[in-house]
N, C-alpha and C positions, 0 to 999 in steps of 0.2 A: 866482780863479786860485790853484793850489797853489804853495807856496813851495818852490823847488828846494833840496835839501840834499845834502851829502856827509857821510856818517858815517865817522868815523875812530875805531876802537875796539879793545879788547883782550879780547874775551869769555872769561871773566867772566860771573857770574850776573847782576849788575845791568846789564851791557852788553846781555845778552840781552833783559831787560825794556825797555831803552831802544830797542832795534831794533824790538821788537814795537809799542811805543807809536808810533814814527814810521810804521811800515808800516800800522798800523790807521787812521791819521788821514786825513781828507779834506782836510786843510790843508797836508800836506807831500808832496813828490814826491822820493823817495829816488833820486837819480841814480846813486849809487856808494857802495859800502862798502869802505873800506880798513882794513887791520888792522895793529896794531903789537904788539911784545912788551910785556909788562907784567904782567898778572895771571898769564900763563903764557908759555912760550916762543913765538916767532913762528909756528912750524909748528902749534902747538896752537891758538893764537887764530884763525889762518886757518881751520883745519879746523872749529873750533867754529862759526864764522860760516857756513860752507857747510852744516854739519849742521843748524843752527837753521833756515836758510832752506829747506832741503830738507824738514824736518819740517813746516813750515807751508805748503809748496807754492809758495813764491816762488823761482823759479829763473831769472828773467829780469832780475835786477839784477847788474851786474858787481861782482865781489868781487876786489880786488887786494891782494896782500901787500905790506907795507911794509918799513921798515928792520929788520934783524935785531937791532939793539942801539942803545943811546943814542949820541948824537953822539960823546962822548969817554970815557964811563965804561963799566964793566962792567955787564951786565944784572942787575937785581934782579927777582925774580918774587914773586908772592904765593900760593905753593902752599899755605901754611898756612891761607889764607882760602878759596881757590877750589878746592882739591883737585888731584889729580894731572892731571886732564884740563883743568882750568880752569873746567869747569861740572859738577862732580860732583853727584850727587843724582838724576839721572834719565837714561834712555836716549833720546837723540834719534834713534837709528838712524844709518845711514851717509849721507854726502854723496852726492847724486844728480847733482851737476854739479861742474865743475872751476873752480878759480880762474882768473882772467884770466892771459894770458901777458904782460900789461903790468905794469910796476911801479906801485906806488901813486903815485909821483911823476908818471909820465907820464899815468896815468889821471886824477889830480886836475887836472893842467894842462889836459888836453883837455876835461874836463867844464866847467871854468871858462871857457875860451876859446870853447867851442862852445855854451854855453847863453846864450840871448838875455838873460834876466834875471840880476840879481846872485844869487849862490849863497851860502847859509849853510853854514858848516862846523860840524858838531857833533862835538866831540872829547871822548871819554870815557876815554881812556887817556893815557899819556905823549905829549908833544907832538912827538915826533921827526919824524914824517912831515910835519906841518904846518910845522915849522921848515925842513926840507929844501926843501919847496915854496917857501916865501917867500924863501929864500936863492937857490935855483936860478932861479926865475922871478919876480922882483919885480914884473914887469908884471901879474901876475894879481891883485895886491892890489886894484886898482880893480874887479875882478869879484866880490870877496868882500863880501857885505852885512855879515856879522859872523861871529865865532867864538863859539859857545855851548859852553863847556867845563865839564867837571867836574874841578876841581882846586883846590888851594890851601886856605888857612885863615887867618883873622885871629888866632884865639885859642888855637891849639894844634894839633899835628899828630897823625897816626895811625901814622907809622912812626918818627919821632923827635919829641921834645917840640916841635920847631919846624916840622916839615914834613909835608905831606900826601903820600901815596904817589905819585900821578901826577907831581907836580912834582919830587919827590925823585929819582925814577928818571932823569929827564933834565932837570936844572935849566937847562943851557945851551940846550936847545931851548925851554923855557918862557921864558927870557930873550929869545930871538929873537922869539917870538910876542908877548909883552907889549910889546916895543919896536917892533913892526912898524907901528903906526899903524892897524891894522885894529880896528874896534870889537869889544870883548870882553864877553860875558856870563859872569861867573864864578860858577858854582855850587860853592862851596867847602864844607868841612866845617861851617861855621857854619850853613848851611841844610840840607845833606844829612843831617846827623845828626838833624835834626828831621823829615825825610821818612821817617817810620816806617810800616811795616806791622806790625800786631799779629797775634797768632795767629788772631783772628777774621777778619782780612782775608785771611790765607793760606787759611784754611778756606773762606772765601767764594769764593776763586779755585778751590780744589779742587772745589767743588760747582757750578761753572758748567755742567758737563754736556758739555764738549768735551774732546778729547785734549790740546789746548794748555793748558787749565786744570789738568788732572791733572799734566802734565809740569812746568809752571811752579811749581805747588805743591811738587812734589818738589825742584826746584832751590832754592826758597826755604827748605824745611825744612833742606836741607844748609847753605845759606848762614847760616841762623840759628844753627847750631852754633858758629860762630866770632864771633857777635855780642858786642859789648862795650858797657857802658853809656855813654850820652851823658855828656860831661864835666861837664855842668850838672845831671845827673839827681839828684833827691833820693834819700836813702837809702830803700830799700824800693820804689822806683819800678819798675814793670814796663816794661822796655825793649822797644820794638819793633825790627824789623829795619830797618836803614838802607838806603834805596834811593837810593844816591848818583847813579849815572849817569842814571837816568830824569829827574832834575831838569833836565838840559841840554836834553832834548827837551820836557818839560812846559812850560818857560818859553815856548818858541816857540808852543805850542798855546794857552796861556792865561796871559799875564803877570800877570793879576790874582790868580793863586794865590800870588804872591810879593811880598815887599817887599825893596827893596835901596837901595843908595846908589852914586852915581857917585863913584869914587875913583881916585887914582893908585896903581898897583900896580907894584912892582919885585921882581925875583927875586934872591935871594941865591945866588950860585954858588960862593963861596969861604969861607964862614964856618966856623970851627972847630967850632962847635956848631949852626949855623943853616943849613947848606947845604940848599937846596931850599925855604927859607922864602919865602912870598909876603908881602912887606912892604907892608901895605895902609895907606895914609894916610887912614884914615877920619876923622881929626880935621882933615885938610887943613892940616897944619902945614908941609908942604914948599912950598906955593904952586904946585906943578906941576899942569898940567891933568889931569883924569881920563882914564884910558885904558881903564877897565873899569866896567861896572855890577856891583857885588858884591852878591850876594843873601844876605840874613840870615834872612828869615822865610818860612814856607810854611803854607798852609792844608792841614794834614795830611789831614783827612777828604775834602776835595775831590780831593786828589792821589790818595788810595787809590781813590776812585771812578773817577778817570780811568784808572788802571791796570786796574781790574776791567773797565771798559767796553771797553778796548782788547783784552784777552785774549778777550773774548766774540766778537770779530769773526772769530776763526780757527776752524778745524775742531777 
């Protein structure tokens, strides 16, 4: 039986790969895709999702737009990383279907309550939509199997020294999610910076022989322009492209790709220097029970093969 999932995302180059990875799998049933602001403004992330799905010929999945901004803060976007459109680097064409007339909140609630099995939420952007859902409809918690998210970091951020981008954009939302009691799989920078695609991997995708491979390679070429070295990289090390968001899907498909630790994680919402920090008790000094499985290691080669195999499934 396929595992039902809701994808909450902010496409975004790596979000696009995460969506393809989920749709290509015979293990996952994508019930709904909701979008948030983050990598770009909410109108652009919604349109990017519609364009991507139209390009690959998948127009029967409901796509619902979510919150236009974080819960209490002004919106921060990552235009310097993802470009003016949010997925610069290739032309996906125009969207061939429209977004749902329902809000992300209503659509998520209905999917959770009307799906017989428990549903997994895959969150690859700021956690605003998920937090609003949990606050508005706490009764849905029992229908959520887990939340597999890309966000956070134990050992250093990518937007401040302490914070990873997705958590930093809306730390109040992240705080709600991590305090919710719903099981969490955290793919933070500690693992996603190791989920690298090298130039030969990108070229391998380019030469798959389908349109999707060509377009994804173009997206990855652009994304690679803003790539920065892994914080533990040795001098002279050739750095691969960091595939952050697909990790949240890849874990669901094959947990043996990863190594992690059950930890208590708390979100800093008011620190002068540390707002948005995921405070991970990996040494278990607080005595508090774990609320997340925090991933630290990945089998990079098998992960790259998984992405390649997924892209081959499309036209």
